[in-house]
TIKOLMI-917536 format. One record per atom (N, C-alpha, C): atom name; residue in three letters; x, y, z. Coordinates in nm, 2 decimals. Each point is the difference from the previous one (the first is absolute). Layout:
! residues N
<CA, ala, <X, Y, Z>>
...
This chain:
! residues 86
<N, met, <-0.53, 1.63, 1.18>>
<CA, met, <-0.07, 0.12, 0.02>>
<C, met, <0.03, 0.06, 0.13>>
<N, ala, <0.02, -0.08, 0.11>>
<CA, ala, <0.04, 0.06, 0.12>>
<C, ala, <0.13, 0.07, 0.00>>
<N, ile, <0.09, -0.06, -0.09>>
<CA, ile, <0.13, 0.06, -0.02>>
<C, ile, <-0.01, 0.14, -0.07>>
<N, leu, <-0.09, 0.00, -0.09>>
<CA, leu, <-0.02, 0.13, -0.08>>
<C, leu, <-0.06, 0.10, 0.09>>
<N, leu, <-0.09, -0.04, 0.10>>
<CA, leu, <-0.06, 0.10, 0.09>>
<C, leu, <0.10, 0.04, 0.11>>
<N, asp, <0.11, -0.08, 0.02>>
<CA, asp, <0.10, 0.03, 0.10>>
<C, asp, <-0.06, 0.02, 0.14>>
<N, ser, <-0.08, -0.10, 0.03>>
<CA, ser, <-0.07, 0.00, 0.13>>
<C, ser, <0.06, -0.09, 0.09>>
<N, arg, <0.01, 0.04, 0.13>>
<CA, arg, <0.05, -0.09, 0.10>>
<C, arg, <-0.12, -0.05, 0.08>>
<N, asn, <-0.12, 0.04, -0.04>>
<CA, asn, <-0.12, -0.04, 0.07>>
<C, asn, <-0.03, -0.15, -0.04>>
<N, pro, <-0.01, -0.09, 0.10>>
<CA, pro, <-0.03, -0.14, -0.03>>
<C, pro, <-0.14, -0.02, -0.07>>
<N, gln, <-0.10, 0.08, 0.03>>
<CA, gln, <-0.13, -0.02, -0.06>>
<C, gln, <0.01, 0.02, -0.15>>
<N, val, <0.08, 0.10, -0.05>>
<CA, val, <0.02, 0.02, -0.14>>
<C, val, <0.06, -0.12, -0.07>>
<N, ile, <0.10, -0.06, 0.07>>
<CA, ile, <0.06, -0.12, -0.06>>
<C, ile, <-0.09, -0.12, 0.00>>
<N, tyr, <-0.08, -0.01, 0.11>>
<CA, tyr, <-0.10, -0.11, 0.00>>
<C, tyr, <-0.10, 0.01, -0.11>>
<N, val, <-0.05, 0.12, -0.02>>
<CA, val, <-0.10, 0.02, -0.10>>
<C, val, <0.06, -0.02, -0.14>>
<N, thr, <0.12, 0.04, -0.02>>
<CA, thr, <0.07, -0.02, -0.13>>
<C, thr, <0.02, -0.14, -0.03>>
<N, met, <0.05, -0.08, 0.10>>
<CA, met, <0.02, -0.14, -0.02>>
<C, met, <-0.13, -0.08, -0.02>>
<N, phe, <-0.11, 0.05, 0.07>>
<CA, phe, <-0.13, -0.06, -0.03>>
<C, phe, <-0.04, 0.02, -0.14>>
<N, leu, <0.01, 0.12, -0.05>>
<CA, leu, <-0.03, 0.03, -0.14>>
<C, leu, <0.08, -0.08, -0.10>>
<N, leu, <0.13, 0.00, 0.03>>
<CA, leu, <0.09, -0.08, -0.09>>
<C, leu, <-0.03, -0.14, -0.01>>
<N, gly, <-0.03, -0.06, 0.12>>
<CA, gly, <-0.04, -0.14, 0.00>>
<C, gly, <-0.14, -0.03, -0.07>>
<N, gly, <-0.09, 0.09, 0.03>>
<CA, gly, <-0.13, -0.01, -0.06>>
<C, gly, <0.00, 0.02, -0.15>>
<N, leu, <0.09, 0.08, -0.05>>
<CA, leu, <0.00, 0.03, -0.15>>
<C, leu, <0.09, -0.11, -0.07>>
<N, ser, <0.09, -0.06, 0.07>>
<CA, ser, <0.09, -0.10, -0.07>>
<C, ser, <-0.06, -0.14, 0.02>>
<N, phe, <-0.09, -0.02, 0.08>>
<CA, phe, <-0.06, -0.14, 0.02>>
<C, phe, <-0.06, -0.05, -0.12>>
<N, pro, <-0.08, 0.07, -0.07>>
<CA, pro, <-0.07, -0.05, -0.12>>
<C, pro, <0.09, -0.02, -0.13>>
<N, leu, <0.12, 0.03, 0.01>>
<CA, leu, <0.09, 0.00, -0.12>>
<C, leu, <0.01, -0.14, -0.05>>
<N, tyr, <0.01, -0.10, 0.09>>
<CA, tyr, <0.01, -0.14, -0.05>>
<C, tyr, <-0.12, -0.04, -0.09>>
<N, ser, <-0.12, 0.03, 0.05>>
<CA, ser, <-0.12, -0.04, -0.07>>
<C, ser, <-0.01, 0.07, -0.13>>
<N, leu, <0.04, 0.13, 0.00>>
<CA, leu, <-0.01, 0.08, -0.12>>
<C, leu, <0.10, -0.05, -0.11>>
<N, cys, <0.12, -0.04, 0.05>>
<CA, cys, <0.10, -0.05, -0.09>>
<C, cys, <-0.04, -0.14, -0.06>>
<N, leu, <-0.06, -0.08, 0.08>>
<CA, leu, <-0.05, -0.13, -0.04>>
<C, leu, <-0.11, 0.02, -0.10>>
<N, ala, <-0.10, 0.09, 0.02>>
<CA, ala, <-0.11, 0.02, -0.09>>
<C, ala, <0.06, 0.05, -0.14>>
<N, his, <0.09, 0.10, 0.01>>
<CA, his, <0.06, 0.05, -0.12>>
<C, his, <0.08, -0.11, -0.08>>
<N, ala, <0.07, -0.08, 0.07>>
<CA, ala, <0.08, -0.11, -0.07>>
<C, ala, <-0.10, -0.10, -0.06>>
<N, asn, <-0.11, -0.03, 0.07>>
<CA, asn, <-0.10, -0.10, -0.06>>
<C, asn, <-0.07, 0.06, -0.12>>
<N, asp, <-0.02, 0.13, 0.00>>
<CA, asp, <-0.06, 0.06, -0.12>>
<C, asp, <0.09, 0.01, -0.12>>
<N, asn, <0.13, 0.00, 0.02>>
<CA, asn, <0.09, 0.02, -0.11>>
<C, asn, <0.09, -0.12, -0.03>>
<N, thr, <-0.06, -0.12, 0.02>>
<CA, thr, <0.08, -0.12, -0.03>>
<C, thr, <-0.08, -0.11, -0.07>>
<N, asp, <0.07, -0.09, -0.06>>
<CA, asp, <-0.07, -0.12, -0.06>>
<C, asp, <0.02, -0.13, 0.09>>
<N, leu, <0.07, 0.01, 0.11>>
<CA, leu, <0.03, -0.11, 0.09>>
<C, leu, <-0.12, -0.02, 0.09>>
<N, ser, <0.00, -0.11, 0.07>>
<CA, ser, <-0.11, -0.03, 0.09>>
<C, ser, <0.01, 0.09, 0.12>>
<N, ile, <-0.11, 0.01, 0.08>>
<CA, ile, <0.00, 0.09, 0.11>>
<C, ile, <0.09, -0.06, 0.11>>
<N, met, <0.02, -0.13, 0.01>>
<CA, met, <0.09, -0.06, 0.10>>
<C, met, <0.14, 0.04, -0.03>>
<N, glu, <0.04, -0.01, -0.12>>
<CA, glu, <0.14, 0.04, -0.04>>
<C, glu, <0.03, 0.14, 0.03>>
<N, val, <-0.09, 0.09, -0.04>>
<CA, val, <0.02, 0.14, 0.03>>
<C, val, <0.00, 0.03, 0.15>>
<N, gly, <-0.09, -0.06, 0.07>>
<CA, gly, <-0.01, 0.02, 0.14>>
<C, gly, <0.13, -0.04, 0.07>>
<N, ser, <0.05, -0.12, -0.04>>
<CA, ser, <0.13, -0.05, 0.06>>
<C, ser, <0.11, 0.10, -0.03>>
<N, gly, <0.01, 0.05, -0.12>>
<CA, gly, <0.11, 0.10, -0.04>>
<C, gly, <-0.01, 0.13, 0.08>>
<N, val, <-0.12, 0.05, 0.01>>
<CA, val, <-0.02, 0.13, 0.07>>
<C, val, <0.03, -0.02, 0.15>>
<N, leu, <-0.04, -0.12, 0.06>>
<CA, leu, <0.03, -0.02, 0.14>>
<C, leu, <0.14, -0.02, 0.02>>
<N, met, <0.08, -0.06, -0.09>>
<CA, met, <0.14, -0.02, 0.02>>
<C, met, <0.07, 0.14, -0.01>>
<N, met, <-0.04, 0.08, -0.09>>
<CA, met, <0.06, 0.13, -0.01>>
<C, met, <-0.03, 0.09, 0.12>>
<N, asn, <-0.12, -0.01, 0.05>>
<CA, asn, <-0.04, 0.07, 0.12>>
<C, asn, <0.09, -0.05, 0.12>>
<N, ser, <0.02, -0.13, 0.01>>
<CA, ser, <0.08, -0.05, 0.11>>
<C, ser, <0.14, 0.04, -0.01>>
<N, ile, <0.06, 0.00, -0.12>>
<CA, ile, <0.14, 0.04, -0.02>>
<C, ile, <0.02, 0.14, 0.03>>
<N, gly, <-0.10, 0.09, -0.04>>
<CA, gly, <0.01, 0.14, 0.03>>
<C, gly, <-0.02, 0.03, 0.15>>
<N, ser, <-0.08, -0.08, 0.07>>
<CA, ser, <-0.02, 0.01, 0.14>>
<C, ser, <0.13, -0.04, 0.08>>
<N, ile, <0.08, -0.09, -0.06>>
<CA, ile, <0.12, -0.04, 0.07>>
<C, ile, <0.11, 0.10, -0.03>>
<N, leu, <0.02, 0.03, -0.13>>
<CA, leu, <0.11, 0.08, -0.04>>
<C, leu, <-0.01, 0.15, 0.03>>
<N, gly, <-0.13, 0.05, 0.00>>
<CA, gly, <-0.02, 0.14, 0.02>>
<C, gly, <0.06, 0.05, 0.13>>
<N, pro, <-0.03, -0.06, 0.12>>
<CA, pro, <0.06, 0.05, 0.12>>
<C, pro, <0.15, -0.01, 0.00>>
<N, leu, <0.05, -0.11, -0.06>>
<CA, leu, <0.15, -0.02, 0.00>>
<C, leu, <0.07, 0.11, -0.08>>
<N, val, <-0.06, 0.03, -0.12>>
<CA, val, <0.06, 0.11, -0.08>>
<C, val, <-0.01, 0.13, 0.07>>
<N, cys, <-0.11, 0.03, 0.06>>
<CA, cys, <-0.02, 0.13, 0.07>>
<C, cys, <0.10, 0.01, 0.12>>
<N, his, <0.02, -0.11, 0.07>>
<CA, his, <0.10, 0.00, 0.11>>
<C, his, <0.14, 0.04, -0.05>>
<N, phe, <0.04, -0.05, -0.11>>
<CA, phe, <0.14, 0.04, -0.04>>
<C, phe, <0.00, 0.14, -0.07>>
<N, cys, <-0.11, 0.05, -0.05>>
<CA, cys, <0.00, 0.13, -0.06>>
<C, cys, <-0.03, 0.11, 0.09>>
<N, trp, <-0.05, -0.03, 0.12>>
<CA, trp, <-0.05, 0.10, 0.09>>
<C, trp, <0.11, 0.10, 0.05>>
<N, asp, <0.12, -0.04, 0.03>>
<CA, asp, <0.10, 0.09, 0.05>>
<C, asp, <0.09, 0.05, -0.10>>
<N, thr, <-0.02, -0.03, -0.13>>
<CA, thr, <0.09, 0.05, -0.10>>
<C, thr, <-0.05, 0.13, -0.07>>
<N, pro, <0.08, 0.08, -0.05>>
<CA, pro, <-0.04, 0.12, -0.06>>
<C, pro, <-0.08, -0.03, -0.13>>
<N, ile, <0.02, -0.11, -0.06>>
<CA, ile, <-0.08, -0.03, -0.12>>
<C, ile, <-0.15, -0.01, 0.03>>
<N, trp, <-0.04, -0.03, 0.12>>
<CA, trp, <-0.14, 0.00, 0.04>>
<C, trp, <-0.06, 0.13, -0.03>>
<N, leu, <0.07, 0.11, 0.03>>
<CA, leu, <-0.06, 0.13, -0.02>>
<C, leu, <-0.01, 0.03, -0.15>>
<N, arg, <0.10, -0.04, -0.08>>
<CA, arg, <-0.01, 0.02, -0.14>>
<C, arg, <-0.11, -0.08, -0.06>>
<N, leu, <-0.02, -0.13, 0.04>>
<CA, leu, <-0.11, -0.08, -0.05>>
<C, leu, <-0.14, 0.06, 0.04>>
<N, leu, <-0.01, 0.05, 0.12>>
<CA, leu, <-0.12, 0.06, 0.04>>
<C, leu, <-0.03, 0.13, -0.08>>
<N, ser, <0.10, 0.08, -0.03>>
<CA, ser, <-0.03, 0.12, -0.08>>
<C, ser, <-0.03, -0.03, -0.14>>
<N, gln, <0.05, -0.11, -0.05>>
<CA, gln, <-0.04, -0.04, -0.14>>
<C, gln, <-0.14, -0.05, -0.01>>
<N, val, <-0.04, -0.07, 0.11>>
<CA, val, <-0.14, -0.05, 0.00>>
<C, val, <-0.10, 0.11, 0.01>>
<N, gln, <0.04, 0.10, 0.08>>
<CA, gln, <-0.09, 0.12, 0.01>>
<C, gln, <-0.01, 0.08, -0.12>>
<N, gln, <0.10, -0.01, -0.09>>
<CA, gln, <-0.01, 0.08, -0.12>>
<C, gln, <-0.07, -0.07, -0.12>>
<N, cys, <-0.03, -0.13, 0.02>>
<CA, cys, <-0.07, -0.07, -0.11>>
<C, cys, <-0.14, 0.06, -0.02>>
<N, pro, <-0.03, 0.02, -0.13>>
<CA, pro, <-0.14, 0.05, -0.03>>
<C, pro, <-0.10, -0.12, 0.00>>
<N, phe, <-0.09, 0.00, 0.10>>
<CA, phe, <-0.10, -0.11, 0.00>>
<C, phe, <-0.13, 0.05, -0.06>>
């Protein structure tokens, strides 16, 4: 969001990162509740799977972003995400 605002002001970046962290923090619990509602497995099995996927995503996400950051494909991927109808 701070990139979209094209702001060099640190306060805008701090507020944006605060909002991003606050809005992405409950994703794990929401995914776990959704998985528990839509499965026949035990709660422990589903919780273990969701925790493993969350851990793998937390490890691989920054690594993938690091390699994609300086390449022109990053701009193409960003433009494709912005064009998705949500």
